[in-house]
A tleap script that builds the chain and sets N, CA, C and O, in Angstrom:
source leaprc.protein.ff14SB
mol = sequence {
  NMET TYR THR VAL ASN ALA GLN ILE ASP VAL
  THR ARG SER SER GLY ARG ARG LEU LEU ARG
  GLU LEU GLU LYS HIE PRO LYS VAL VAL LYS
  VAL GLU TYR PRO LEU PRO PRO GLY VAL SER
  GLY THR GLY TYR SER ILE ASP GLU ILE ARG
  GLU MET GLY TYR ASN LYS LEU SER ALA HIE
  TYR GLY ILE ASP VAL ARG LYS CLEU
}
set mol.1.N position { -35.341 25.610 -7.832 }
set mol.1.CA position { -34.157 26.027 -6.635 }
set mol.1.C position { -33.203 26.882 -7.415 }
set mol.1.O position { -33.386 27.204 -8.589 }
set mol.2.N position { -31.846 27.336 -6.450 }
set mol.2.CA position { -31.177 28.357 -7.031 }
set mol.2.C position { -29.628 27.560 -5.682 }
set mol.2.O position { -29.438 27.095 -4.557 }
set mol.3.N position { -28.996 27.920 -6.923 }
set mol.3.CA position { -27.726 27.265 -5.702 }
set mol.3.C position { -26.385 28.182 -6.011 }
set mol.3.O position { -26.278 28.425 -7.213 }
set mol.4.N position { -25.284 28.773 -5.143 }
set mol.4.CA position { -24.430 29.530 -5.141 }
set mol.4.C position { -23.025 28.426 -4.577 }
set mol.4.O position { -23.243 27.425 -3.894 }
set mol.5.N position { -21.528 28.878 -5.046 }
set mol.5.CA position { -20.706 27.934 -5.244 }
set mol.5.C position { -20.241 29.220 -4.326 }
set mol.5.O position { -20.656 30.365 -4.508 }
set mol.6.N position { -19.546 28.927 -3.568 }
set mol.6.CA position { -18.211 29.806 -2.851 }
set mol.6.C position { -17.086 28.598 -2.108 }
set mol.6.O position { -17.207 27.464 -1.646 }
set mol.7.N position { -15.855 29.679 -2.323 }
set mol.7.CA position { -15.117 29.176 -2.284 }
set mol.7.C position { -14.289 29.841 -0.342 }
set mol.7.O position { -14.092 31.047 -0.194 }
set mol.8.N position { -14.143 29.405 0.165 }
set mol.8.CA position { -13.890 29.593 1.676 }
set mol.8.C position { -12.733 29.037 2.462 }
set mol.8.O position { -12.452 27.859 2.683 }
set mol.9.N position { -12.059 30.260 2.878 }
set mol.9.CA position { -10.160 29.998 3.054 }
set mol.9.C position { -10.449 29.391 4.602 }
set mol.9.O position { -10.787 30.051 5.585 }
set mol.10.N position { -10.138 27.464 4.498 }
set mol.10.CA position { -10.102 27.415 5.934 }
set mol.10.C position { -9.171 27.486 6.773 }
set mol.10.O position { -9.308 26.979 7.886 }
set mol.11.N position { -7.918 28.197 6.366 }
set mol.11.CA position { -7.013 28.046 6.992 }
set mol.11.C position { -6.936 29.010 8.093 }
set mol.11.O position { -6.104 28.972 9.000 }
set mol.12.N position { -7.675 29.698 7.974 }
set mol.12.CA position { -7.849 30.872 8.986 }
set mol.12.C position { -8.868 30.366 9.604 }
set mol.12.O position { -9.483 29.419 9.115 }
set mol.13.N position { -9.326 31.116 11.194 }
set mol.13.CA position { -10.070 30.505 12.132 }
set mol.13.C position { -11.279 31.616 11.326 }
set mol.13.O position { -11.907 30.605 11.015 }
set mol.14.N position { -11.783 32.289 10.976 }
set mol.14.CA position { -13.151 33.136 10.842 }
set mol.14.C position { -13.389 31.863 9.414 }
set mol.14.O position { -14.517 31.384 9.303 }
set mol.15.N position { -12.372 31.448 8.500 }
set mol.15.CA position { -13.272 30.583 7.249 }
set mol.15.C position { -13.390 29.115 7.995 }
set mol.15.O position { -14.479 28.545 7.929 }
set mol.16.N position { -12.504 28.604 8.570 }
set mol.16.CA position { -13.445 27.669 9.464 }
set mol.16.C position { -14.727 27.901 10.688 }
set mol.16.O position { -15.515 27.075 11.149 }
set mol.17.N position { -14.572 29.265 10.960 }
set mol.17.CA position { -15.852 29.229 11.812 }
set mol.17.C position { -17.011 29.426 10.931 }
set mol.17.O position { -18.075 28.842 11.134 }
set mol.18.N position { -16.867 30.050 10.182 }
set mol.18.CA position { -17.972 29.817 8.984 }
set mol.18.C position { -18.392 28.824 8.376 }
set mol.18.O position { -19.563 28.586 8.083 }
set mol.19.N position { -17.259 28.060 8.107 }
set mol.19.CA position { -17.813 26.529 7.616 }
set mol.19.C position { -18.837 25.606 8.465 }
set mol.19.O position { -19.871 25.016 8.149 }
set mol.20.N position { -17.754 25.790 10.284 }
set mol.20.CA position { -18.862 24.964 10.694 }
set mol.20.C position { -20.176 25.543 11.392 }
set mol.20.O position { -20.850 24.826 12.131 }
set mol.21.N position { -20.530 26.947 11.110 }
set mol.21.CA position { -21.960 27.565 10.682 }
set mol.21.C position { -22.543 26.748 9.582 }
set mol.21.O position { -23.697 26.371 9.787 }
set mol.22.N position { -22.088 26.458 8.658 }
set mol.22.CA position { -22.703 26.347 7.415 }
set mol.22.C position { -23.140 24.487 7.497 }
set mol.22.O position { -24.108 23.834 7.107 }
set mol.23.N position { -21.877 24.153 8.200 }
set mol.23.CA position { -22.267 22.345 8.410 }
set mol.23.C position { -23.323 22.065 9.487 }
set mol.23.O position { -23.540 20.952 9.965 }
set mol.24.N position { -23.969 23.225 9.820 }
set mol.24.CA position { -25.191 22.802 10.984 }
set mol.24.C position { -26.417 22.793 10.311 }
set mol.24.O position { -27.437 22.475 10.922 }
set mol.25.N position { -26.455 23.210 8.716 }
set mol.25.CA position { -27.367 23.005 8.315 }
set mol.25.C position { -27.712 22.457 7.201 }
set mol.25.O position { -27.997 23.200 6.261 }
set mol.26.N position { -27.765 21.126 7.050 }
set mol.26.CA position { -27.777 20.164 6.053 }
set mol.26.C position { -28.532 19.977 5.335 }
set mol.26.O position { -28.305 19.255 4.364 }
set mol.27.N position { -29.719 20.562 5.546 }
set mol.27.CA position { -30.829 20.449 4.435 }
set mol.27.C position { -30.964 21.050 3.541 }
set mol.27.O position { -31.539 20.786 2.484 }
set mol.28.N position { -30.223 22.301 4.017 }
set mol.28.CA position { -29.941 23.827 3.031 }
set mol.28.C position { -28.829 23.289 2.351 }
set mol.28.O position { -29.025 22.911 1.196 }
set mol.29.N position { -27.251 23.133 3.028 }
set mol.29.CA position { -25.981 22.868 3.090 }
set mol.29.C position { -25.274 22.233 2.494 }
set mol.29.O position { -24.721 21.670 3.439 }
set mol.30.N position { -24.635 21.689 1.306 }
set mol.30.CA position { -24.251 20.839 0.958 }
set mol.30.C position { -23.063 21.106 0.823 }
set mol.30.O position { -22.664 21.942 0.012 }
set mol.31.N position { -22.244 20.376 1.667 }
set mol.31.CA position { -20.557 20.769 1.884 }
set mol.31.C position { -19.792 19.261 1.250 }
set mol.31.O position { -19.710 18.141 1.754 }
set mol.32.N position { -19.204 19.915 -0.321 }
set mol.32.CA position { -17.827 18.964 -1.174 }
set mol.32.C position { -16.698 19.206 -0.492 }
set mol.32.O position { -16.346 20.324 -0.114 }
set mol.33.N position { -16.079 18.135 -0.307 }
set mol.33.CA position { -14.547 18.444 0.277 }
set mol.33.C position { -13.922 17.954 -0.956 }
set mol.33.O position { -14.128 16.780 -1.261 }
set mol.34.N position { -13.204 18.672 -1.693 }
set mol.34.CA position { -11.566 18.550 -2.909 }
set mol.34.C position { -11.008 17.405 -2.544 }
set mol.34.O position { -11.007 17.345 -1.314 }
set mol.35.N position { -10.524 16.450 -3.041 }
set mol.35.CA position { -9.299 15.528 -2.817 }
set mol.35.C position { -8.346 16.747 -2.671 }
set mol.35.O position { -8.340 17.853 -3.211 }
set mol.36.N position { -7.391 16.043 -1.577 }
set mol.36.CA position { -5.821 16.374 -1.928 }
set mol.36.C position { -5.262 16.296 -3.592 }
set mol.36.O position { -5.778 15.495 -4.372 }
set mol.37.N position { -4.006 17.351 -4.070 }
set mol.37.CA position { -3.575 17.327 -5.438 }
set mol.37.C position { -3.040 15.387 -5.989 }
set mol.37.O position { -3.083 14.762 -7.048 }
set mol.38.N position { -2.539 15.043 -4.427 }
set mol.38.CA position { -1.767 14.206 -4.851 }
set mol.38.C position { -3.013 12.455 -4.829 }
set mol.38.O position { -2.742 11.305 -5.174 }
set mol.39.N position { -3.982 12.903 -4.411 }
set mol.39.CA position { -4.987 11.645 -4.734 }
set mol.39.C position { -5.778 12.047 -6.175 }
set mol.39.O position { -6.254 13.035 -6.735 }
set mol.40.N position { -5.634 10.952 -6.333 }
set mol.40.CA position { -6.576 11.196 -8.057 }
set mol.40.C position { -8.076 10.960 -8.331 }
set mol.40.O position { -8.849 11.341 -9.210 }
set mol.41.N position { -8.162 10.341 -7.461 }
set mol.41.CA position { -9.465 9.462 -7.152 }
set mol.41.C position { -10.266 8.377 -7.527 }
set mol.41.O position { -11.446 8.187 -7.231 }
set mol.42.N position { -9.323 7.496 -8.386 }
set mol.42.CA position { -9.502 6.145 -9.197 }
set mol.42.C position { -9.519 5.180 -7.756 }
set mol.42.O position { -10.284 4.252 -7.497 }
set mol.43.N position { -8.943 5.468 -7.328 }
set mol.43.CA position { -8.744 4.117 -5.808 }
set mol.43.C position { -8.116 2.823 -6.700 }
set mol.43.O position { -7.587 2.859 -7.812 }
set mol.44.N position { -8.342 1.770 -5.889 }
set mol.44.CA position { -8.349 0.212 -5.670 }
set mol.44.C position { -9.137 -0.662 -6.512 }
set mol.44.O position { -10.193 -0.060 -6.707 }
set mol.45.N position { -9.159 -1.637 -7.036 }
set mol.45.CA position { -10.648 -2.769 -6.919 }
set mol.45.C position { -9.845 -3.293 -5.169 }
set mol.45.O position { -8.949 -2.887 -4.428 }
set mol.46.N position { -11.348 -4.938 -5.226 }
set mol.46.CA position { -10.719 -5.687 -3.366 }
set mol.46.C position { -10.154 -6.530 -4.418 }
set mol.46.O position { -9.910 -7.642 -3.949 }
set mol.47.N position { -9.915 -6.459 -5.396 }
set mol.47.CA position { -8.900 -7.959 -6.037 }
set mol.47.C position { -7.284 -7.375 -5.867 }
set mol.47.O position { -6.351 -7.929 -5.285 }
set mol.48.N position { -7.296 -6.211 -6.501 }
set mol.48.CA position { -5.940 -5.575 -6.469 }
set mol.48.C position { -5.909 -4.870 -4.760 }
set mol.48.O position { -4.774 -4.488 -4.475 }
set mol.49.N position { -6.632 -4.717 -3.974 }
set mol.49.CA position { -5.688 -4.583 -2.278 }
set mol.49.C position { -5.934 -5.512 -2.217 }
set mol.49.O position { -4.895 -5.680 -2.855 }
set mol.50.N position { -6.616 -7.246 -1.968 }
set mol.50.CA position { -6.319 -8.401 -1.338 }
set mol.50.C position { -4.749 -8.942 -2.090 }
set mol.50.O position { -3.972 -9.623 -1.421 }
set mol.51.N position { -4.433 -8.557 -3.492 }
set mol.51.CA position { -3.235 -9.115 -3.978 }
set mol.51.C position { -2.439 -8.616 -3.239 }
set mol.51.O position { -1.662 -9.394 -2.684 }
set mol.52.N position { -2.363 -7.698 -3.056 }
set mol.52.CA position { -1.354 -6.547 -2.343 }
set mol.52.C position { -0.898 -6.855 -1.039 }
set mol.52.O position { 0.243 -6.909 -0.580 }
set mol.53.N position { -1.752 -7.001 -0.650 }
set mol.53.CA position { -1.837 -7.336 0.999 }
set mol.53.C position { -1.365 -8.808 1.065 }
set mol.53.O position { -0.663 -9.249 1.974 }
set mol.54.N position { -1.891 -9.638 -0.157 }
set mol.54.CA position { -1.027 -11.307 -0.045 }
set mol.54.C position { 0.286 -10.957 -0.082 }
set mol.54.O position { 0.967 -11.854 0.416 }
set mol.55.N position { 1.203 -9.640 -0.622 }
set mol.55.CA position { 2.666 -9.959 -1.817 }
set mol.55.C position { 3.482 -9.293 -0.126 }
set mol.55.O position { 4.589 -9.645 0.281 }
set mol.56.N position { 2.660 -8.424 0.486 }
set mol.56.CA position { 3.104 -8.274 1.756 }
set mol.56.C position { 3.657 -8.768 2.716 }
set mol.56.O position { 4.693 -8.604 3.360 }
set mol.57.N position { 2.252 -9.809 2.709 }
set mol.57.CA position { 2.268 -10.996 4.023 }
set mol.57.C position { 3.688 -11.749 3.523 }
set mol.57.O position { 4.731 -11.908 4.158 }
set mol.58.N position { 3.338 -12.161 2.130 }
set mol.58.CA position { 4.343 -13.481 1.117 }
set mol.58.C position { 5.785 -12.810 1.754 }
set mol.58.O position { 6.455 -13.574 2.448 }
set mol.59.N position { 6.217 -11.625 1.580 }
set mol.59.CA position { 7.255 -11.067 1.664 }
set mol.59.C position { 7.835 -10.938 3.459 }
set mol.59.O position { 8.953 -11.130 3.937 }
set mol.60.N position { 6.841 -10.633 3.953 }
set mol.60.CA position { 7.251 -10.316 5.383 }
set mol.60.C position { 7.095 -11.811 6.190 }
set mol.60.O position { 7.705 -12.003 7.242 }
set mol.61.N position { 6.172 -12.897 5.555 }
set mol.61.CA position { 6.818 -14.164 6.547 }
set mol.61.C position { 7.800 -14.836 5.388 }
set mol.61.O position { 8.049 -15.812 6.094 }
set mol.62.N position { 8.452 -15.066 4.349 }
set mol.62.CA position { 8.600 -15.538 3.406 }
set mol.62.C position { 8.500 -16.633 2.963 }
set mol.62.O position { 9.303 -17.565 2.943 }
set mol.63.N position { 7.054 -16.493 2.431 }
set mol.63.CA position { 6.282 -18.007 2.025 }
set mol.63.C position { 5.114 -17.314 1.335 }
set mol.63.O position { 4.589 -16.241 1.633 }
set mol.64.N position { 4.840 -18.105 0.411 }
set mol.64.CA position { 3.280 -17.772 -0.441 }
set mol.64.C position { 2.245 -17.764 0.442 }
set mol.64.O position { 1.741 -18.799 0.879 }
set mol.65.N position { 1.822 -16.431 0.794 }
set mol.65.CA position { 0.573 -17.769 1.812 }
set mol.65.C position { -0.770 -17.875 1.180 }
set mol.65.O position { -1.792 -18.258 1.750 }
set mol.66.N position { -0.660 -17.502 -0.033 }
set mol.66.CA position { -1.521 -17.922 -0.913 }
set mol.66.C position { -2.097 -19.302 -0.535 }
set mol.66.O position { -3.248 -19.505 -0.148 }
set mol.67.N position { -1.386 -19.973 -0.659 }
set mol.67.CA position { -0.981 -21.500 -0.528 }
set mol.67.C position { -1.684 -21.931 0.998 }
set mol.67.O position { -2.162 -23.024 1.302 }
set mol.68.N position { -1.624 -21.229 1.475 }
set mol.68.CA position { -1.969 -21.489 2.741 }
set mol.68.C position { -3.582 -21.878 3.300 }
set mol.68.O position { -3.786 -22.101 4.493 }
savepdb mol mol.pdb
quit
C-alpha cells in the first residue's frame, strides 16, 4: 500500500470542504489532527488528577477532604 501525506489549510472554506470529503471514506483515509502548540501531549496520570481535585476541594471548603 502506498501512502500520501498532504497538508490542507482548513482556515478556508475550500480546505474544510476537502477535509469533509476525505473523512467520508474511513476505510481508505486516516485523518490525524495535530495537537495545538500549547499542548505537550503527555497529560496527567489518574493519581495526579485525583490529587489536584482533592487540593481544589480542600481549598474551596477550607478542610482536608481526604480525611472525610
